[in-house]
N, C-alpha and C positions, 0 to 999 in steps of 0.2 A: 695220322689223325689223332687229335687230343681226345682222351677219354674224360667224360664228365661223370665221375662216380659219386660226387658229393655236390650239393648245392653250395655255392660260394658267392659272396657278395662283392668280391674283388678288393676288399679292404685288408688292412693289416690288423684288424681286430681279432681278439682271441676267439677260438671256436665257441659256438653258442647253440643253445636250444631255442627253437622258434615254435611257439604254441599257436595253433590255429584251429579252424573248424571246417567241417564239411557242410556244404549246402544241403545235401540230402538229409543230414542229421538234424536240420532245422525244420524239416517238413512237419506240418501239423503242430507247430508250437505257436502260442502256448497250448498246453495240453487240455484235452477233455472239453471240447465244445466251444471254447472261446474263439472269436474270429482270428484266423491265422495271421501272424505278423506279415506285413508287407516286406518286400526285399529290403527297403530302407530301414524298417524296424529291426529286421534280423541283423543287418550289418551294423546298425547302431549298437545293438546289444553286444556284438562281437567286439567292436571298438572299445566300448565302455569296460568290457571284461579284460582288456589288455591283450586280446588275440590279434595276431598280425596278418593273417591271411585266411582265405577260404578256398577249399578244393571244390571243384565243380565238374560235372559232366555236361558240357555245353552242346547245343544243337544250333542250327541256323535260326530256329525260331526264338531262342532265348539268349543268344550270344550278346546282342546289343544291350538288352535290358540289364542283364546280369553284370556285364563288364562296366557299364556306365555307373551302376549303383556301387560297385566296388571302388571305382575311382572317387566317387563322391565321399566315401568314408575312409579313403586312404588305406585300403586293404590289398594285400598281394593276392595273386591267383596261381593255382596249380590245376592241371587238367588230368582227368582219368579217361580211360577207354577200355574196351574189351576187343582186342584184335583176334581175328582168325586168319588174316593174311596181312602181308606187309603194307598193302595199299591202305588198310584201315589206319595204320600208324602214320603213313604219309599224309593222309587227310587230317589227322589230329595235329601233326606237327605244323602243317600249314595254318591251322587255326591258332595253335599255341604261339607261333611267331606273330601272327596278325594281332592277337590280343595281349601280347606281352606276358605270357605265362612264365613262371619261374622254372618249372620242370613238369614232366609228364610221368604217369604211371600206367601200367598195363595189367589187366586181369586176363592172362593169355588163354585163349581157346577153351577147351573143356577137358574133363578127366578122361575122355574116350579118344582124345587125339594122341597119336604116337609121340613118344618123347622126342624122337629125332625131328619130327615136324615142328614141335614147339621150340626146340633148341634153335632151329633155323629161323623161326618166327621172331624170337626175342633177340637173336644175334643181329638180324637185319634191322629190326625195329630200333635197337640201341644205336646202330650205325647211322640210321636216318636221323634220329634225335641228336646224336653227338655232332653230326655234320651241320646241324642247325644251331649248335651251341647250347643244347639242352640236355639235362640229366634225364635218364630213362630208368625207371625203377619197376621191377616185377613184383606185383602184389600177391601175397598169400591169401587165398580166398576160396571158400566153398563154391562148387559149381564151375570152377576153373581147373586147369591142369594142376595148379598149385594147391589143391584143397587138402592134401595130406603131406605129412613129413616125408614118407618114402618117395613120393613122386617129385616133391621139390628137391630132395637130395639127388635124385636121378637127373634132374635138369641141371643142377649145379655141377654135377660130375661132367656133363657135356659142355656147359658154358660157365666155367668157374669165375669168370669176370663179371657176371651179372650182379647187380645191386638190388636189394630187396626193400619193398614196402611191407613192413611186418604188421599184418593184422592177425595177431597170434590167437585171437579168440576162435578163429576157425579151426586151427590145429587142435586147440584144447577141447572143443566140443566134438570134433570128429574123432579124436583119439581118446575121448572120455578120460581126460586127465583131471586129477583132483589136487595135484600139487604135492603128492606124497613122494618122498625121496626114492623109494624103490621103483617108481615109475620111470625114473631117469629122463624126465622130460627135458631138463636143461641140457643134459648130455646129448640126447637125440637131436635137439634143435641147434646145437652149437654151430655147425657149419653154416646154418641159415642166419643165426644171430650175428655171426662174424661178418656178414655181408649186408647188414641192415644199414640203410641210408635215409630211412623215413619210417615213421611209426604211426599206426592208426590206434587210437585209444578206445578200445572196447574190451570189456572183461567178461569172460565166460566162467561158469562154475563147473564145467565138464559135462553138464547136462543141457543147459540153455546157452545160446550163443551170447546173450546180453542180459546181465542181471544187475540189480541194484547193489551197490557196494557200501551203502550206509555212509559212514564217515571215513571210509578207506581202511578200516582195521579188520575187515572180514578176511577169512583165510584165502578166499579167491582173489581179493585185491592184493594181498601181500604176495601171493604167488606171482601175479603179473608184474608187480613192482620189481621182483627179483629177476624175471625174464627181461624186462626193459632195462634194468641195470646192467645185465650182462651184455646186451646189445650196445648200450651206450658206452660201456667201458671199452669194448672193442672199437667202436667208432672213434672215441676220443684218442685211442692209442695211435691212430693213423691220421689224426686231424692236423690241418695246416691253418695258418691265419686266414680269416675270412670264411672258413667253413661253417655251414649251418646245418643242424639236424632238425628237420621239421617234425613236429608231433601234432597230429590232427585228431581232435576229439571227433568220434564218429558213432554216436548212439542213434540207431535208426528208429523211425516211427513204427507203429504197428504195420506188419506182423513181426518185425524184429522185437519191438517193445512188448513186454508181457502185459496182458490186459485182463480185466474182468470179463465175464461172458457177454456183457453188453458193449464191449469194445473200448472201455475206458482204461487209460494207462494207470498203472498202480504206483509209479514213482515219477518224480519230477526230473524229466530227461534233461532239461537245460542245466539244472543244478548238478546233476550227476555228470554231465559233460564238463562242467567247470572243475568237478572233483578229479576227472581224468587228467586235466592239465596240472593240478596240484600234485597228483601222484607222479606224473611225468617229471616234474621239477624235483621231487624227492629222489627219484631214480637217477636223475642227472647229477644231483649233488653227491649221492652215494658213489656213483661211478667215478 
């Protein structure tokens, strides 16, 4: 059985970065009390910004509405899910094939599930996805088995062939990293970064999971650009013609977003999301 470790468009084009957006990250936009954008308005903003796709967690209730809107705007689709058993992935793959998703990602189980159970879950999930011709990426995320570096490394030790959706903000806030050299964050994450096939764009300062990065010159922004560069350098080293590295801006609404006591967001989440894509391009060029 062929392994689908990287998204590939079947062309002879040079490997490339694909910038996109998460649907969840567009909830409650525009910010602070204005009427929320409709799906068509959200996807129109994505298209106008040069984004190529949208990641979604679809249900029977919203599948038709979301996928039809994506088609109207010429945007690609990827699907996420949180599996506790392989049947969860089987259902997702059925949906992914039906709606023409490019790949799927999994936030596996929780931190209290034994590592051998999670290893079996992601191994079988990857097999199901690959048999359907789809890439299967394991996301690093709080509240899942992969919420810490040590647990993720333990999973990699058992399933070294897995490929990662790197939402590194979770590692940084859980590990309380500040980007200092003596923390050895890059060194500790290296076996994970070497397996990255998809990146989520959110930046932590080591205390909050999602912070404003100004114009991208803040110390925490530069720390993440370095992490992303290492992951992209490794990805590029093994890339073939037609390979695509998706980078998805994913800045969540409140309670992810920091607010004033009355619930108002304090930074422009849409503009910060576009900054994520610019920082990703910088990391790609440096890599």
